[in-house]
N, C-alpha and C positions, 0 to 999 in steps of 0.2 A: 466053142469060142469063135471058130471061124464063121459060123452062121451069124453070130452076133456082130462080128466085124463087118460082114457083108450087108447086114441090115443098117448099120450106121452109115456106111458108104452110100447106100441107097437113099437114106434120108438126107444126107448132105447133098446129093444130086437133086432131090426135090426142093430143098431150100435154095440151092443155086438157081434152079429154074424160076422160082418165085422172085428172087432178087433180080435176075435178069429181066423179068417182066416189069419190075419197078423202074429199072433203068431205061428200058425201051419205051416205057409209057403205058404198057399193057394194051390189051384189045387187039393186038396184031399177032400174026404168026411169027414163030421163032425162025431166024435165018439159018441157025445151025444147031446141031445137036451135040452138046459137049459130052453127053453120057453115052450116046449110041444105043439107047434102050429101044428106040423105035416106038416108045409109048408116051411121048411128050404131049402135054396138053396144049393144043393149038388154041390161040385166042385167049390165053390166061389173063384175067384182069389184074392190073397192078395192085398189090396189097397196099393198105394204109400204112402210114408211118409207124403207128403203133404196133401193127403186125410185123412190120419189117424189123423193128427193134427186138421183138420177141424171137423172130427167126434167127437173127444175128446173135442174140444171147445163147440160144440153143446150140448155134454153130460154135461159139466160143467154148462151151462146155465140151463139145465133142472133140475139138482139136487140141484140148489139153492132153490127150493121148497122142504120143509121137507118131504112131502108125496112122492114125486118122488124119493128123496134120499132113502127112505125106500123101495120103489119098486125096485130100482137098487140092493139094497142088497138082496132082495128076489128072483130076477131073476138070482142071481149068478154073479153079476157084479164085486164083489171084487176079485175073482180068476182071472178074465180077466184082471183087472187093475194091479194086482200083477204080472201076467205073462209078461205084457208089461214092467213094472218096471224092472224086473229081466232080460228080454231079451235084454235090452239096455247095459248090462254089460258083464263081462266075465264069469258070472256064479254064483255058490253058494258061501256061506260063507267059507266053508271048503276048504282047500288047496289040500287035497288028492283026493277027489272025483271029477272026471272030469265032467263038465256040459254037458248036451246033446246039440248037435249042434242046433243052433237057427238062424233064419234069422236076418240080421242086422237091428236093430231098432235104428233110429236116436235119438240124445239127445233131440231134439225137441219134439218127440213123448213121450219119458220117462218123460220129464218135464210136458207135458199136462196130462199124466196119473196120476202123483203125484198130480197135481192140482185138477183133478176130484176127486181123492180119498179124498183129504182134504176138498173140497167144500161139498161133500156128508156128511161128518162127522161133519162138523162145527155146533156147538150148537144143536146137534141132538143126544141126549143121547142113544136111541135104536141103531142108526147106529154106534155110537162110540163103544158100547159094542160088536156089531156084528163083526165090523172091528177089534177091539183088539183081540177078540177070534180067528179071522181068520188069525192072524199073520201080520196085516198091520203095526204095529209099528216097529216090527223087520225088516221087509222089507224096510220100508222107512229109518229107521236109518242106515241099511246097504247101501242104496242108497247114503245117505249123506256122509258116510265114503268113499264109492267108488268114489264119486265125488270129494273129496279132492285129492285123488291119481291121478285122470284124470286131475284135474286142475293143479297139479304140473308138470305133464308130458306134458301139452299143449305146443306146439312150436309156435303157432301163436295167434294173438289177437282174431281172430275169434273162435278158439277152446277154448281159456280161457273164452270168453264170453259165449259160449254154456255150458261149465261146470259150470260157475256161475249161469246160468239160472236154471239148474238142481238142484243145491244146494239150490237155493232160493225157488223153488217149494217143495223140500223135507222138508225144514224148515217150510213152510206153511202147509204141511200135518202134520208134527209133532205137530205143534202148535194146528191144529184143532182136533187132537186126544187127546191132553193133556189138553187144556184150558177148564175150567168149567167141567172137568172130573177127579175126584180124582184117579180113577182106571188107567186112561191113564197117568196121571202125575207120579203117583207112579211107573208104569211100566217103563216109560222113565227114571226116576232117577235110578231105580234099574239096568237098562241095561247100565248104564254108560253114559246116554245121556247128562248129564250136562257137563261132560268132553269133549265130542264130539262137543257139541255147543260152548263151550269155544274155542276149537281149531279152529273152523270155524270163530268165531268172531275175533280172532287174525289174522288168515290168510286173512280175508276179508279186514282188515285195513292195509295190506301190509306187515306184519312180516312174515317171513318164505317163501316168494315168491322169486323166482329166476328171477329177472328182466332181468338178462343177457341172458335169453333164448329167448328174443325177444318178450315177451308178450306185451311190450309197444315199439312198433316200432316208428320210426320217423313220420310215418303217424299217423293220430289221432285214437289212441285206447282209447281215453277218453270217448267214448261212453259206454264202459264197465267197465272202472276203472278211478279213478281220478288221479291227479298228484303224489300221493304217492302210487298207486297201490290198491286203494280201489275199492271193488266190493260193491257199496253202498246198493243195495237191500239185498244182502246176509248178510251184517253186520247189517242192520236195522232189519231184521227178527230175526237174532241171538239175538241181544240185547233185542228186544221185548219179545221173547220167554223166555229168561233168567229172565227178570223182572217179568213176569207172574209166573214163577216157584218159584222164591224167595218170591213173595207176597202170593201166594196160597198154596205152599207146603214148608214152611220153615223148613224142616227136616235137621237132621245132614247130611244125604247123599246128600242133595241139596246144602247146604250153604258151607260146608267144601271144596269141590273142587274149589269153586270160591274165598274163603278166603285164602286158603293155598298159601304160597310163594314158591319160587324156589331158587336154588343156584346161578342162574345167576343174577337176578335182585332183589330178595327178594319179589317182588310184585306179582308174579304169572301171569298166562295167562289173567285172567279177568282184573286185574289192568292195564297191559300193553295194552291190546286191547281197554279198555275204554279210557285210557289216550291218546293213539294215536288217537283215533276217535275224541275226544274232541279238540285236538290240531290241527287237520286238518281243516283249515279255507279256503278250496278251493273255496267254493261257499257260498254266503251270504244266499241264500234260494234255496231250491231244495234238491237234493239227499243227498249231504254232510250235510246240515242243519238237515235233518230228522235223519241221523245217530247220529249226536251230541245230538239231543233231545232224541233218544232211548238210547244212552249210559248213558246220565245223569239220565234218568228214571231207568235204570238197577242199577246204583250206589245207587240211593235213595232206591229202593226196597230191595237191599242186606243189606244196612246199617240199615234200619229199622228192617228187619227180624233178623239180628244178635243181635241188641239191645233187641228185644223181647225174643230171645232165650238165652239171658245172655251170649252171646259171645262177647268178647272185641276185637275190631280192633285197639286199641291203645297201646296194650302191646308190649313188646320188640320184640317178634317173628314176629308179623304181622305189625309192625310199617311202614316198607317200603310201604306196601299196601296203608296205609292211606296217607302217605307223597306224593306218586306218584299221587294218585287221587286228593288230595287237590290242588296241584300245577296245575294240568291240568284243574280242575274245575274253579279255580280262574282266570286262563288265559282266558278260554272260556267265563267266566262271564264278565270280563272286556272288552274283545273284542266285545261281543254281546252288552254291554252297549254303547260302542263307535259307534257301527254300528247303534243302535237305535237312538242315538243323531244326527248322520249325516243324516240318513233317514228322521227324523223329520224336520230337517232344510230344506231339499230339497222337503218336501211335499210328500214323498213317504210313505204312510200309510201302504201299504202291506209289504214293507221292514221293516218298523218300528215294525209292529206287529210280524213278524218273529223273529226279533232280541230280542224283549221284551219276547217272549215266551221261547226263549233259555236262556236268562238271568235268568228268573224265574225258569226254570228247574235246572240250575246250582246252584242257591241259594238254592233250595229245597234239592238238593243232598248234598251240604255242610252242611246244618243244620242236615241232617240225619247222616252225618259222626260224628257230634259233640255229637250225642246222647250216653249216657252212657248205658252200658248193664244193663237190668233190674235185680235187685238183686232177687235171689231165696230166699224167706223167709224161715228161719230155724225155725222149730217148737220147742219151748222150752219145758223143761220137764214138767212144769206146764200145758201148753196147751195140751200136749200129754195126760196127765192124765185126763184132762177135756174132751177131745175128746173121751177117752176110756170110761169114765163114761156115756157120752151121747149115746154111741153106745151100751151100755149094754141092753139086752132085758128087758122088763117090768116084774116085779114080778107077779107071778100068783095071781089072786084075792082071792083065797082061802087060801093063806098062812098067 
């Protein structure tokens, strides 16, 4: 078993060597030896994008094992993955500093690199800590924000689909860095990640997209988006990550961006995104159904968290939020109940189960919206005096 593990680590070092060659442009000697083998290939030519994607997919499979994920971190795999992520864009975050010229890295390679990063970090606390300290969260969050700009600028359905894949993998990586990791979740919230995820959830269900640019041509572009411009996998990932954050880190900085309204609709980005996703009944089961389930779960998590935090979502300021979501949930619930009945009559057990799951999720979200905010118990003067007495130190025995 130990021999097998050593072979995987050796293979990961070789993959890392080839990925480094791609980032540096290939053809030149390596400036450092991350593995210390002394047997590095000098002058390795940069692999093609297709080969890079295959190497990264192989790396993803390897780091599903927690020990291999730790080995990847120890051999310096994170800087390599971050270099690929950054090489796929226009450069650094700052607008003044010009990025160093880099070889063109395809969006497919960037997506695979983000996926490998997330797979290595998933449910692996040591790797999560190492990656967070190495700047992984900032890089992936930057990739997500950059992906939104590229998606808006996409002139073809293929370009829009490629951008959607990058955003999906970026959301996956963020989820793996933040879920079951308080440090990662807090860092994501502090960096404005909730607002960014909300924007992607909204864009992924069709709002803010300029369909006139030809992203949905007369030819079938439904492979990457539904009839209302949905990028289902991006929307599903965004809603699931939001639900996780609302449930696990119900802090003011996490909840307020989702609960706050705006001057246009009063409901805010979260309410508009969730309502639009719930109303999209494009497919009875499949991608659209999973988006509806994820949206309902996010509404339920947010409403429960708000109740626990003593935040009312029924007051005058936030009432449009509740009204918008209630209407969408009730429509989705009744539609799902009707589909379940029809599927049952024709003996379609799979379709009936899908519809029943949707109906139950909508009902759970509606119940959560009806929760009253938990009252913060005020300490009476008498209780305060009693607590003060109980907290007094015991009198010395000799007094």
